[in-house]
C-alpha angles and dihedrals in degrees: 000000000000092000092052090051093050093046089064089070096059108118094019130113117231136176115245137177116226117236112177140335119246124216094250100066099272132111121216113229140169122226124228088258093050100258119145111249128194105206120199114240134018116299131176115257122257097027122132111224137173108240132192112223110224104171146337125266127202093282105355147045120262116222148165126217110270119246102068098272118152112246127195123224121191107333131014089255094059103078122176112225121250112270113216 
């Protein structure tokens, strides 16, 4: 039920506030409707960003910062494709 709800956001742009950066190249964030978001790249805490939802994780939404910037996840060789 929760997964089906989260899947409805794939392909959409949401506003999210950044919370903290994890050690593996992701930033935890919270969407404007209180959904957990895993944002690719390192972003300063307490910033409101537009994010493009690309997929669902186990308990969150996976996203990249909106605006077409390239974001890195994990190592420098693992580049997420530009989301238009």
